[in-house]
PDB file of N, CA, C and O in Angstrom:
ATOM      1  N   MET A   1     -31.924  91.853  17.390  1.00  0.00           N
ATOM      2  CA  MET A   1     -32.340  92.757  16.339  1.00  0.00           C
ATOM      3  C   MET A   1     -31.861  92.215  14.980  1.00  0.00           C
ATOM      4  O   MET A   1     -30.713  91.798  14.829  1.00  0.00           O
ATOM      5  N   VAL A   2     -32.749  92.234  14.029  1.00  0.00           N
ATOM      6  CA  VAL A   2     -32.427  91.754  12.688  1.00  0.00           C
ATOM      7  C   VAL A   2     -31.832  92.906  11.882  1.00  0.00           C
ATOM      8  O   VAL A   2     -32.436  93.971  11.758  1.00  0.00           O
ATOM      9  N   THR A   3     -30.660  92.676  11.348  1.00  0.00           N
ATOM     10  CA  THR A   3     -29.988  93.710  10.565  1.00  0.00           C
ATOM     11  C   THR A   3     -30.243  93.524   9.074  1.00  0.00           C
ATOM     12  O   THR A   3     -30.758  92.491   8.645  1.00  0.00           O
ATOM     13  N   ARG A   4     -29.888  94.508   8.310  1.00  0.00           N
ATOM     14  CA  ARG A   4     -30.012  94.441   6.848  1.00  0.00           C
ATOM     15  C   ARG A   4     -29.169  93.285   6.291  1.00  0.00           C
ATOM     16  O   ARG A   4     -29.570  92.619   5.336  1.00  0.00           O
ATOM     17  N   VAL A   5     -28.021  93.062   6.888  1.00  0.00           N
ATOM     18  CA  VAL A   5     -27.150  91.957   6.463  1.00  0.00           C
ATOM     19  C   VAL A   5     -27.853  90.621   6.692  1.00  0.00           C
ATOM     20  O   VAL A   5     -27.780  89.731   5.845  1.00  0.00           O
ATOM     21  N   ASP A   6     -28.534  90.476   7.831  1.00  0.00           N
ATOM     22  CA  ASP A   6     -29.286  89.254   8.119  1.00  0.00           C
ATOM     23  C   ASP A   6     -30.388  89.039   7.087  1.00  0.00           C
ATOM     24  O   ASP A   6     -30.584  87.929   6.592  1.00  0.00           O
ATOM     25  N   ILE A   7     -31.089  90.096   6.777  1.00  0.00           N
ATOM     26  CA  ILE A   7     -32.176  90.009   5.791  1.00  0.00           C
ATOM     27  C   ILE A   7     -31.613  89.636   4.424  1.00  0.00           C
ATOM     28  O   ILE A   7     -32.170  88.780   3.736  1.00  0.00           O
ATOM     29  N   ASP A   8     -30.524  90.264   4.032  1.00  0.00           N
ATOM     30  CA  ASP A   8     -29.902  89.946   2.741  1.00  0.00           C
ATOM     31  C   ASP A   8     -29.456  88.485   2.682  1.00  0.00           C
ATOM     32  O   ASP A   8     -29.590  87.836   1.645  1.00  0.00           O
ATOM     33  N   ARG A   9     -28.931  87.972   3.784  1.00  0.00           N
ATOM     34  CA  ARG A   9     -28.528  86.551   3.826  1.00  0.00           C
ATOM     35  C   ARG A   9     -29.738  85.634   3.683  1.00  0.00           C
ATOM     36  O   ARG A   9     -29.678  84.631   2.972  1.00  0.00           O
ATOM     37  N   ARG A  10     -30.822  85.972   4.348  1.00  0.00           N
ATOM     38  CA  ARG A  10     -32.038  85.155   4.250  1.00  0.00           C
ATOM     39  C   ARG A  10     -32.574  85.164   2.819  1.00  0.00           C
ATOM     40  O   ARG A  10     -32.951  84.126   2.276  1.00  0.00           O
ATOM     41  N   ILE A  11     -32.598  86.340   2.227  1.00  0.00           N
ATOM     42  CA  ILE A  11     -33.072  86.454   0.841  1.00  0.00           C
ATOM     43  C   ILE A  11     -32.205  85.605  -0.073  1.00  0.00           C
ATOM     44  O   ILE A  11     -32.725  84.846  -0.891  1.00  0.00           O
ATOM     45  N   LYS A  12     -30.888  85.725   0.056  1.00  0.00           N
ATOM     46  CA  LYS A  12     -29.979  84.975  -0.807  1.00  0.00           C
ATOM     47  C   LYS A  12     -30.176  83.475  -0.638  1.00  0.00           C
ATOM     48  O   LYS A  12     -30.237  82.749  -1.631  1.00  0.00           O
ATOM     49  N   ALA A  13     -30.275  83.000   0.589  1.00  0.00           N
ATOM     50  CA  ALA A  13     -30.457  81.564   0.836  1.00  0.00           C
ATOM     51  C   ALA A  13     -31.763  81.069   0.219  1.00  0.00           C
ATOM     52  O   ALA A  13     -31.789  80.014  -0.415  1.00  0.00           O
ATOM     53  N   LYS A  14     -32.834  81.815   0.399  1.00  0.00           N
ATOM     54  CA  LYS A  14     -34.129  81.404  -0.138  1.00  0.00           C
ATOM     55  C   LYS A  14     -34.149  81.481  -1.671  1.00  0.00           C
ATOM     56  O   LYS A  14     -34.711  80.608  -2.331  1.00  0.00           O
ATOM     57  N   MET A  15     -33.543  82.514  -2.224  1.00  0.00           N
ATOM     58  CA  MET A  15     -33.492  82.652  -3.682  1.00  0.00           C
ATOM     59  C   MET A  15     -32.611  81.566  -4.298  1.00  0.00           C
ATOM     60  O   MET A  15     -32.928  81.038  -5.364  1.00  0.00           O
ATOM     61  N   ASP A  16     -31.514  81.234  -3.634  1.00  0.00           N
ATOM     62  CA  ASP A  16     -30.664  80.140  -4.124  1.00  0.00           C
ATOM     63  C   ASP A  16     -31.432  78.827  -4.139  1.00  0.00           C
ATOM     64  O   ASP A  16     -31.329  78.050  -5.088  1.00  0.00           O
ATOM     65  N   HIS A  17     -32.203  78.583  -3.082  1.00  0.00           N
ATOM     66  CA  HIS A  17     -32.999  77.355  -3.020  1.00  0.00           C
ATOM     67  C   HIS A  17     -34.082  77.363  -4.102  1.00  0.00           C
ATOM     68  O   HIS A  17     -34.320  76.344  -4.750  1.00  0.00           O
ATOM     69  N   LEU A  18     -34.728  78.495  -4.294  1.00  0.00           N
ATOM     70  CA  LEU A  18     -35.737  78.605  -5.346  1.00  0.00           C
ATOM     71  C   LEU A  18     -35.113  78.333  -6.709  1.00  0.00           C
ATOM     72  O   LEU A  18     -35.705  77.639  -7.535  1.00  0.00           O
ATOM     73  N   GLN A  19     -33.934  78.868  -6.946  1.00  0.00           N
ATOM     74  CA  GLN A  19     -33.258  78.658  -8.227  1.00  0.00           C
ATOM     75  C   GLN A  19     -32.974  77.175  -8.454  1.00  0.00           C
ATOM     76  O   GLN A  19     -33.174  76.670  -9.559  1.00  0.00           O
ATOM     77  N   VAL A  20     -32.517  76.483  -7.432  1.00  0.00           N
ATOM     78  CA  VAL A  20     -32.268  75.045  -7.556  1.00  0.00           C
ATOM     79  C   VAL A  20     -33.569  74.319  -7.880  1.00  0.00           C
ATOM     80  O   VAL A  20     -33.599  73.442  -8.744  1.00  0.00           O
ATOM     81  N   CYS A  21     -34.634  74.683  -7.191  1.00  0.00           N
ATOM     82  CA  CYS A  21     -35.939  74.047  -7.454  1.00  0.00           C
ATOM     83  C   CYS A  21     -36.394  74.292  -8.885  1.00  0.00           C
ATOM     84  O   CYS A  21     -36.848  73.370  -9.563  1.00  0.00           O
ATOM     85  N   MET A  22     -36.273  75.523  -9.342  1.00  0.00           N
ATOM     86  CA  MET A  22     -36.731  75.859 -10.690  1.00  0.00           C
ATOM     87  C   MET A  22     -35.874  75.171 -11.745  1.00  0.00           C
ATOM     88  O   MET A  22     -36.402  74.605 -12.702  1.00  0.00           O
ATOM     89  N   GLU A  23     -34.562  75.218 -11.575  1.00  0.00           N
ATOM     90  CA  GLU A  23     -33.669  74.627 -12.568  1.00  0.00           C
ATOM     91  C   GLU A  23     -33.787  73.114 -12.612  1.00  0.00           C
ATOM     92  O   GLU A  23     -33.415  72.481 -13.599  1.00  0.00           O
ATOM     93  N   SER A  24     -34.305  72.543 -11.543  1.00  0.00           N
ATOM     94  CA  SER A  24     -34.517  71.096 -11.491  1.00  0.00           C
ATOM     95  C   SER A  24     -35.949  70.721 -11.870  1.00  0.00           C
ATOM     96  O   SER A  24     -36.306  69.543 -11.862  1.00  0.00           O
ATOM     97  N   ASN A  25     -36.762  71.712 -12.198  1.00  0.00           N
ATOM     98  CA  ASN A  25     -38.167  71.520 -12.566  1.00  0.00           C
ATOM     99  C   ASN A  25     -38.985  70.826 -11.476  1.00  0.00           C
ATOM    100  O   ASN A  25     -39.946  70.112 -11.764  1.00  0.00           O
ATOM    101  N   VAL A  26     -38.591  71.048 -10.233  1.00  0.00           N
ATOM    102  CA  VAL A  26     -39.335  70.494  -9.104  1.00  0.00           C
ATOM    103  C   VAL A  26     -40.769  71.014  -9.131  1.00  0.00           C
ATOM    104  O   VAL A  26     -41.691  70.323  -8.697  1.00  0.00           O
ATOM    105  N   HIS A  27     -40.956  72.222  -9.637  1.00  0.00           N
ATOM    106  CA  HIS A  27     -42.292  72.838  -9.642  1.00  0.00           C
ATOM    107  C   HIS A  27     -43.299  72.075 -10.498  1.00  0.00           C
ATOM    108  O   HIS A  27     -44.505  72.259 -10.337  1.00  0.00           O
ATOM    109  N   LEU A  28     -42.828  71.230 -11.395  1.00  0.00           N
ATOM    110  CA  LEU A  28     -43.750  70.457 -12.228  1.00  0.00           C
ATOM    111  C   LEU A  28     -44.336  69.268 -11.469  1.00  0.00           C
ATOM    112  O   LEU A  28     -45.459  68.844 -11.741  1.00  0.00           O
ATOM    113  N   ASP A  29     -43.567  68.729 -10.512  1.00  0.00           N
ATOM    114  CA  ASP A  29     -44.040  67.583  -9.733  1.00  0.00           C
ATOM    115  C   ASP A  29     -44.469  67.963  -8.318  1.00  0.00           C
ATOM    116  O   ASP A  29     -45.323  67.308  -7.720  1.00  0.00           O
ATOM    117  N   ARG A  30     -43.873  69.020  -7.793  1.00  0.00           N
ATOM    118  CA  ARG A  30     -44.117  69.433  -6.406  1.00  0.00           C
ATOM    119  C   ARG A  30     -44.511  70.899  -6.356  1.00  0.00           C
ATOM    120  O   ARG A  30     -43.860  71.703  -5.689  1.00  0.00           O
ATOM    121  N   LYS A  31     -45.574  71.243  -7.061  1.00  0.00           N
ATOM    122  CA  LYS A  31     -46.017  72.629  -7.192  1.00  0.00           C
ATOM    123  C   LYS A  31     -46.199  73.301  -5.836  1.00  0.00           C
ATOM    124  O   LYS A  31     -45.714  74.415  -5.634  1.00  0.00           O
ATOM    125  N   GLU A  32     -46.882  72.652  -4.915  1.00  0.00           N
ATOM    126  CA  GLU A  32     -47.162  73.257  -3.612  1.00  0.00           C
ATOM    127  C   GLU A  32     -45.873  73.522  -2.837  1.00  0.00           C
ATOM    128  O   GLU A  32     -45.753  74.543  -2.160  1.00  0.00           O
ATOM    129  N   TYR A  33     -44.918  72.612  -2.934  1.00  0.00           N
ATOM    130  CA  TYR A  33     -43.637  72.810  -2.253  1.00  0.00           C
ATOM    131  C   TYR A  33     -42.945  74.068  -2.771  1.00  0.00           C
ATOM    132  O   TYR A  33     -42.488  74.898  -1.985  1.00  0.00           O
ATOM    133  N   VAL A  34     -42.868  74.207  -4.094  1.00  0.00           N
ATOM    134  CA  VAL A  34     -42.182  75.363  -4.674  1.00  0.00           C
ATOM    135  C   VAL A  34     -42.959  76.644  -4.386  1.00  0.00           C
ATOM    136  O   VAL A  34     -42.352  77.692  -4.164  1.00  0.00           O
ATOM    137  N   LEU A  35     -44.273  76.582  -4.386  1.00  0.00           N
ATOM    138  CA  LEU A  35     -45.057  77.761  -3.998  1.00  0.00           C
ATOM    139  C   LEU A  35     -44.761  78.162  -2.552  1.00  0.00           C
ATOM    140  O   LEU A  35     -44.698  79.350  -2.239  1.00  0.00           O
ATOM    141  N   ASP A  36     -44.579  77.179  -1.675  1.00  0.00           N
ATOM    142  CA  ASP A  36     -44.210  77.487  -0.289  1.00  0.00           C
ATOM    143  C   ASP A  36     -42.862  78.206  -0.231  1.00  0.00           C
ATOM    144  O   ASP A  36     -42.685  79.139   0.553  1.00  0.00           O
ATOM    145  N   VAL A  37     -41.912  77.768  -1.065  1.00  0.00           N
ATOM    146  CA  VAL A  37     -40.612  78.440  -1.126  1.00  0.00           C
ATOM    147  C   VAL A  37     -40.806  79.879  -1.603  1.00  0.00           C
ATOM    148  O   VAL A  37     -40.227  80.811  -1.045  1.00  0.00           O
ATOM    149  N   ILE A  38     -41.623  80.049  -2.636  1.00  0.00           N
ATOM    150  CA  ILE A  38     -41.895  81.393  -3.164  1.00  0.00           C
ATOM    151  C   ILE A  38     -42.544  82.267  -2.098  1.00  0.00           C
ATOM    152  O   ILE A  38     -42.139  83.413  -1.907  1.00  0.00           O
ATOM    153  N   TYR A  39     -43.552  81.735  -1.400  1.00  0.00           N
ATOM    154  CA  TYR A  39     -44.226  82.509  -0.353  1.00  0.00           C
ATOM    155  C   TYR A  39     -43.245  82.893   0.752  1.00  0.00           C
ATOM    156  O   TYR A  39     -43.336  83.982   1.317  1.00  0.00           O
ATOM    157  N   SER A  40     -42.308  81.996   1.057  1.00  0.00           N
ATOM    158  CA  SER A  40     -41.364  82.278   2.142  1.00  0.00           C
ATOM    159  C   SER A  40     -40.410  83.417   1.791  1.00  0.00           C
ATOM    160  O   SER A  40     -39.915  84.105   2.684  1.00  0.00           O
ATOM    161  N   VAL A  41     -40.150  83.618   0.509  1.00  0.00           N
ATOM    162  CA  VAL A  41     -39.255  84.705   0.109  1.00  0.00           C
ATOM    163  C   VAL A  41     -40.035  85.975  -0.248  1.00  0.00           C
ATOM    164  O   VAL A  41     -39.486  87.075  -0.185  1.00  0.00           O
ATOM    165  N   GLU A  42     -41.294  85.831  -0.617  1.00  0.00           N
ATOM    166  CA  GLU A  42     -42.099  87.012  -0.978  1.00  0.00           C
ATOM    167  C   GLU A  42     -42.242  88.004   0.173  1.00  0.00           C
ATOM    168  O   GLU A  42     -42.420  89.200  -0.060  1.00  0.00           O
ATOM    169  N   LYS A  43     -42.166  87.526   1.400  1.00  0.00           N
ATOM    170  CA  LYS A  43     -42.303  88.447   2.534  1.00  0.00           C
ATOM    171  C   LYS A  43     -41.149  89.442   2.607  1.00  0.00           C
ATOM    172  O   LYS A  43     -41.227  90.440   3.323  1.00  0.00           O
ATOM    173  N   TYR A  44     -40.078  89.166   1.863  1.00  0.00           N
ATOM    174  CA  TYR A  44     -38.936  90.079   1.797  1.00  0.00           C
ATOM    175  C   TYR A  44     -38.936  90.901   0.503  1.00  0.00           C
ATOM    176  O   TYR A  44     -37.934  91.537   0.177  1.00  0.00           O
ATOM    177  N   PHE A  45     -40.035  90.892  -0.223  1.00  0.00           N
ATOM    178  CA  PHE A  45     -40.094  91.509  -1.552  1.00  0.00           C
ATOM    179  C   PHE A  45     -39.597  92.952  -1.561  1.00  0.00           C
ATOM    180  O   PHE A  45     -38.832  93.334  -2.447  1.00  0.00           O
ATOM    181  N   THR A  46     -40.013  93.745  -0.603  1.00  0.00           N
ATOM    182  CA  THR A  46     -39.617  95.159  -0.597  1.00  0.00           C
ATOM    183  C   THR A  46     -38.124  95.343  -0.321  1.00  0.00           C
ATOM    184  O   THR A  46     -37.555  96.377  -0.670  1.00  0.00           O
ATOM    185  N   ALA A  47     -37.490  94.352   0.302  1.00  0.00           N
ATOM    186  CA  ALA A  47     -36.053  94.439   0.600  1.00  0.00           C
ATOM    187  C   ALA A  47     -35.194  93.829  -0.508  1.00  0.00           C
ATOM    188  O   ALA A  47     -33.966  93.909  -0.461  1.00  0.00           O
ATOM    189  N   MET A  48     -35.834  93.224  -1.497  1.00  0.00           N
ATOM    190  CA  MET A  48     -35.099  92.541  -2.557  1.00  0.00           C
ATOM    191  C   MET A  48     -34.622  93.519  -3.629  1.00  0.00           C
ATOM    192  O   MET A  48     -35.203  94.588  -3.820  1.00  0.00           O
ATOM    193  N   ASN A  49     -33.553  93.129  -4.324  1.00  0.00           N
ATOM    194  CA  ASN A  49     -33.106  93.941  -5.459  1.00  0.00           C
ATOM    195  C   ASN A  49     -33.985  93.630  -6.675  1.00  0.00           C
ATOM    196  O   ASN A  49     -34.741  92.659  -6.665  1.00  0.00           O
ATOM    197  N   ASP A  50     -33.885  94.439  -7.698  1.00  0.00           N
ATOM    198  CA  ASP A  50     -34.740  94.286  -8.881  1.00  0.00           C
ATOM    199  C   ASP A  50     -34.556  92.939  -9.562  1.00  0.00           C
ATOM    200  O   ASP A  50     -35.529  92.347 -10.029  1.00  0.00           O
ATOM    201  N   GLU A  51     -33.330  92.448  -9.627  1.00  0.00           N
ATOM    202  CA  GLU A  51     -33.061  91.169 -10.276  1.00  0.00           C
ATOM    203  C   GLU A  51     -33.778  90.024  -9.559  1.00  0.00           C
ATOM    204  O   GLU A  51     -34.392  89.173 -10.203  1.00  0.00           O
ATOM    205  N   ASP A  52     -33.701  90.006  -8.233  1.00  0.00           N
ATOM    206  CA  ASP A  52     -34.385  88.960  -7.470  1.00  0.00           C
ATOM    207  C   ASP A  52     -35.903  89.088  -7.588  1.00  0.00           C
ATOM    208  O   ASP A  52     -36.603  88.081  -7.685  1.00  0.00           O
ATOM    209  N   ARG A  53     -36.410  90.306  -7.581  1.00  0.00           N
ATOM    210  CA  ARG A  53     -37.853  90.508  -7.749  1.00  0.00           C
ATOM    211  C   ARG A  53     -38.331  89.963  -9.095  1.00  0.00           C
ATOM    212  O   ARG A  53     -39.353  89.281  -9.176  1.00  0.00           O
ATOM    213  N   ASP A  54     -37.577  90.276 -10.146  1.00  0.00           N
ATOM    214  CA  ASP A  54     -37.934  89.783 -11.483  1.00  0.00           C
ATOM    215  C   ASP A  54     -37.908  88.263 -11.528  1.00  0.00           C
ATOM    216  O   ASP A  54     -38.827  87.634 -12.053  1.00  0.00           O
ATOM    217  N   TYR A  55     -36.850  87.674 -10.974  1.00  0.00           N
ATOM    218  CA  TYR A  55     -36.729  86.212 -10.979  1.00  0.00           C
ATOM    219  C   TYR A  55     -37.895  85.585 -10.223  1.00  0.00           C
ATOM    220  O   TYR A  55     -38.485  84.607 -10.682  1.00  0.00           O
ATOM    221  N   LEU A  56     -38.223  86.144  -9.073  1.00  0.00           N
ATOM    222  CA  LEU A  56     -39.316  85.626  -8.261  1.00  0.00           C
ATOM    223  C   LEU A  56     -40.634  85.658  -9.028  1.00  0.00           C
ATOM    224  O   LEU A  56     -41.388  84.685  -8.997  1.00  0.00           O
ATOM    225  N   GLN A  57     -40.917  86.753  -9.709  1.00  0.00           N
ATOM    226  CA  GLN A  57     -42.165  86.871 -10.457  1.00  0.00           C
ATOM    227  C   GLN A  57     -42.204  85.909 -11.644  1.00  0.00           C
ATOM    228  O   GLN A  57     -43.243  85.312 -11.926  1.00  0.00           O
ATOM    229  N   ILE A  58     -41.096  85.761 -12.327  1.00  0.00           N
ATOM    230  CA  ILE A  58     -41.038  84.833 -13.466  1.00  0.00           C
ATOM    231  C   ILE A  58     -41.176  83.397 -12.973  1.00  0.00           C
ATOM    232  O   ILE A  58     -41.876  82.588 -13.581  1.00  0.00           O
ATOM    233  N   ALA A  59     -40.507  83.090 -11.872  1.00  0.00           N
ATOM    234  CA  ALA A  59     -40.610  81.740 -11.304  1.00  0.00           C
ATOM    235  C   ALA A  59     -42.046  81.437 -10.896  1.00  0.00           C
ATOM    236  O   ALA A  59     -42.556  80.348 -11.158  1.00  0.00           O
ATOM    237  N   ARG A  60     -42.685  82.389 -10.263  1.00  0.00           N
ATOM    238  CA  ARG A  60     -44.075  82.181  -9.835  1.00  0.00           C
ATOM    239  C   ARG A  60     -44.981  81.909 -11.040  1.00  0.00           C
ATOM    240  O   ARG A  60     -45.839  81.027 -10.990  1.00  0.00           O
ATOM    241  N   SER A  61     -44.789  82.660 -12.107  1.00  0.00           N
ATOM    242  CA  SER A  61     -45.575  82.430 -13.328  1.00  0.00           C
ATOM    243  C   SER A  61     -45.324  81.037 -13.890  1.00  0.00           C
ATOM    244  O   SER A  61     -46.258  80.353 -14.308  1.00  0.00           O
ATOM    245  N   ALA A  62     -44.064  80.619 -13.900  1.00  0.00           N
ATOM    246  CA  ALA A  62     -43.723  79.292 -14.417  1.00  0.00           C
ATOM    247  C   ALA A  62     -44.369  78.196 -13.574  1.00  0.00           C
ATOM    248  O   ALA A  62     -44.826  77.186 -14.108  1.00  0.00           O
ATOM    249  N   VAL A  63     -44.407  78.394 -12.269  1.00  0.00           N
ATOM    250  CA  VAL A  63     -45.041  77.410 -11.392  1.00  0.00           C
ATOM    251  C   VAL A  63     -46.535  77.365 -11.662  1.00  0.00           C
ATOM    252  O   VAL A  63     -47.099  76.288 -11.856  1.00  0.00           O
ATOM    253  N   GLU A  64     -47.173  78.514 -11.676  1.00  0.00           N
ATOM    254  CA  GLU A  64     -48.622  78.575 -11.848  1.00  0.00           C
ATOM    255  C   GLU A  64     -49.063  78.065 -13.207  1.00  0.00           C
ATOM    256  O   GLU A  64     -50.125  77.453 -13.327  1.00  0.00           O
ATOM    257  N   GLU A  65     -48.256  78.311 -14.230  1.00  0.00           N
ATOM    258  CA  GLU A  65     -48.609  77.891 -15.587  1.00  0.00           C
ATOM    259  C   GLU A  65     -47.984  76.558 -15.981  1.00  0.00           C
ATOM    260  O   GLU A  65     -48.160  76.086 -17.104  1.00  0.00           O
ATOM    261  N   GLU A  66     -47.246  75.952 -15.035  1.00  0.00           N
ATOM    262  CA  GLU A  66     -46.597  74.652 -15.251  1.00  0.00           C
ATOM    263  C   GLU A  66     -45.699  74.651 -16.485  1.00  0.00           C
ATOM    264  O   GLU A  66     -45.764  73.752 -17.324  1.00  0.00           O
ATOM    265  N   ILE A  67     -44.865  75.676 -16.572  1.00  0.00           N
ATOM    266  CA  ILE A  67     -43.925  75.822 -17.682  1.00  0.00           C
ATOM    267  C   ILE A  67     -42.592  75.206 -17.287  1.00  0.00           C
ATOM    268  O   ILE A  67     -42.069  75.487 -16.209  1.00  0.00           O
ATOM    269  N   GLU A  68     -42.045  74.371 -18.153  1.00  0.00           N
ATOM    270  CA  GLU A  68     -40.748  73.747 -17.885  1.00  0.00           C
ATOM    271  C   GLU A  68     -39.651  74.802 -17.882  1.00  0.00           C
ATOM    272  O   GLU A  68     -39.649  75.721 -18.702  1.00  0.00           O
ATOM    273  N   TRP A  69     -38.725  74.656 -16.953  1.00  0.00           N
ATOM    274  CA  TRP A  69     -37.572  75.547 -16.822  1.00  0.00           C
ATOM    275  C   TRP A  69     -36.405  74.772 -17.408  1.00  0.00           C
ATOM    276  O   TRP A  69     -35.957  73.800 -16.801  1.00  0.00           O
ATOM    277  N   ASN A  70     -35.902  75.170 -18.560  1.00  0.00           N
ATOM    278  CA  ASN A  70     -34.877  74.407 -19.262  1.00  0.00           C
ATOM    279  C   ASN A  70     -33.473  74.711 -18.756  1.00  0.00           C
ATOM    280  O   ASN A  70     -32.991  75.841 -18.835  1.00  0.00           O
ATOM    281  N   VAL A  71     -32.834  73.665 -18.233  1.00  0.00           N
ATOM    282  CA  VAL A  71     -31.444  73.741 -17.774  1.00  0.00           C
ATOM    283  C   VAL A  71     -30.767  72.408 -18.077  1.00  0.00           C
ATOM    284  O   VAL A  71     -31.453  71.416 -18.324  1.00  0.00           O
ATOM    285  N   PRO A  72     -29.450  72.366 -18.062  1.00  0.00           N
ATOM    286  CA  PRO A  72     -28.748  71.095 -18.292  1.00  0.00           C
ATOM    287  C   PRO A  72     -29.132  70.047 -17.247  1.00  0.00           C
ATOM    288  O   PRO A  72     -29.363  70.390 -16.087  1.00  0.00           O
ATOM    289  N   ASP A  73     -29.203  68.784 -17.640  1.00  0.00           N
ATOM    290  CA  ASP A  73     -29.603  67.699 -16.744  1.00  0.00           C
ATOM    291  C   ASP A  73     -28.712  67.549 -15.519  1.00  0.00           C
ATOM    292  O   ASP A  73     -29.191  67.140 -14.461  1.00  0.00           O
ATOM    293  N   ASN A  74     -27.450  67.863 -15.637  1.00  0.00           N
ATOM    294  CA  ASN A  74     -26.546  67.658 -14.504  1.00  0.00           C
ATOM    295  C   ASN A  74     -26.787  68.636 -13.358  1.00  0.00           C
ATOM    296  O   ASN A  74     -26.150  68.509 -12.312  1.00  0.00           O
ATOM    297  N   LYS A  75     -27.672  69.592 -13.520  1.00  0.00           N
ATOM    298  CA  LYS A  75     -27.962  70.558 -12.462  1.00  0.00           C
ATOM    299  C   LYS A  75     -29.312  70.305 -11.802  1.00  0.00           C
ATOM    300  O   LYS A  75     -29.745  71.097 -10.965  1.00  0.00           O
ATOM    301  N   LYS A  76     -29.980  69.221 -12.164  1.00  0.00           N
ATOM    302  CA  LYS A  76     -31.308  68.948 -11.635  1.00  0.00           C
ATOM    303  C   LYS A  76     -31.232  68.271 -10.276  1.00  0.00           C
ATOM    304  O   LYS A  76     -30.311  67.504  -9.992  1.00  0.00           O
ATOM    305  N   LEU A  77     -32.220  68.573  -9.445  1.00  0.00           N
ATOM    306  CA  LEU A  77     -32.322  68.047  -8.094  1.00  0.00           C
ATOM    307  C   LEU A  77     -33.682  67.378  -7.955  1.00  0.00           C
ATOM    308  O   LEU A  77     -34.676  67.860  -8.500  1.00  0.00           O
ATOM    309  N   ILE A  78     -33.726  66.277  -7.233  1.00  0.00           N
ATOM    310  CA  ILE A  78     -34.994  65.598  -6.989  1.00  0.00           C
ATOM    311  C   ILE A  78     -35.333  65.758  -5.511  1.00  0.00           C
ATOM    312  O   ILE A  78     -34.563  65.347  -4.643  1.00  0.00           O
ATOM    313  N   ILE A  79     -36.484  66.354  -5.232  1.00  0.00           N
ATOM    314  CA  ILE A  79     -36.961  66.510  -3.862  1.00  0.00           C
ATOM    315  C   ILE A  79     -38.150  65.577  -3.706  1.00  0.00           C
ATOM    316  O   ILE A  79     -39.174  65.734  -4.372  1.00  0.00           O
ATOM    317  N   GLU A  80     -37.997  64.602  -2.816  1.00  0.00           N
ATOM    318  CA  GLU A  80     -39.032  63.595  -2.654  1.00  0.00           C
ATOM    319  C   GLU A  80     -39.984  63.877  -1.503  1.00  0.00           C
ATOM    320  O   GLU A  80     -41.109  63.376  -1.490  1.00  0.00           O
ATOM    321  N   GLU A  81     -39.545  64.671  -0.540  1.00  0.00           N
ATOM    322  CA  GLU A  81     -40.431  65.010   0.567  1.00  0.00           C
ATOM    323  C   GLU A  81     -40.085  66.409   1.064  1.00  0.00           C
ATOM    324  O   GLU A  81     -39.021  66.944   0.753  1.00  0.00           O
ATOM    325  N   ASP A  82     -40.993  66.995   1.838  1.00  0.00           N
ATOM    326  CA  ASP A  82     -40.778  68.341   2.348  1.00  0.00           C
ATOM    327  C   ASP A  82     -39.574  68.349   3.269  1.00  0.00           C
ATOM    328  O   ASP A  82     -39.527  67.603   4.247  1.00  0.00           O
ATOM    329  N   ASP A  83     -38.601  69.194   2.957  1.00  0.00           N
ATOM    330  CA  ASP A  83     -37.400  69.271   3.792  1.00  0.00           C
ATOM    331  C   ASP A  83     -37.510  70.391   4.821  1.00  0.00           C
ATOM    332  O   ASP A  83     -36.564  70.635   5.570  1.00  0.00           O
ATOM    333  N   GLY A  84     -38.645  71.068   4.867  1.00  0.00           N
ATOM    334  CA  GLY A  84     -38.863  72.125   5.838  1.00  0.00           C
ATOM    335  C   GLY A  84     -38.173  73.424   5.506  1.00  0.00           C
ATOM    336  O   GLY A  84     -38.204  74.363   6.301  1.00  0.00           O
ATOM    337  N   TYR A  85     -37.549  73.498   4.342  1.00  0.00           N
ATOM    338  CA  TYR A  85     -36.767  74.673   3.984  1.00  0.00           C
ATOM    339  C   TYR A  85     -37.627  75.920   3.831  1.00  0.00           C
ATOM    340  O   TYR A  85     -37.175  77.022   4.142  1.00  0.00           O
ATOM    341  N   ALA A  86     -38.848  75.765   3.360  1.00  0.00           N
ATOM    342  CA  ALA A  86     -39.689  76.927   3.084  1.00  0.00           C
ATOM    343  C   ALA A  86     -40.231  77.566   4.360  1.00  0.00           C
ATOM    344  O   ALA A  86     -40.771  78.671   4.308  1.00  0.00           O
ATOM    345  N   ASP A  87     -40.099  76.899   5.494  1.00  0.00           N
ATOM    346  CA  ASP A  87     -40.638  77.440   6.746  1.00  0.00           C
ATOM    347  C   ASP A  87     -39.922  78.662   7.201  1.00  0.00           C
ATOM    348  O   ASP A  87     -40.266  79.228   8.239  1.00  0.00           O
TER     349      ASP A  87
END
């Protein structure tokens, strides 16, 4: 049985990964990959808190509109191939 704690952990892990992708601007080079991450967390939308919902919607807009996410260079990550995380 999946508990609320399990769901919260899944949401946090997926949102943390999405944040890394966005802050590294992976969505500009790997749009489909980041959309897969977004889709994987959207299924928990009703269980998410307002802050995560807002972040998810803003991130999705940035991906769709190809808007750069400005963060310091030392926090950027390069993803060269699908790591299966969005599954």
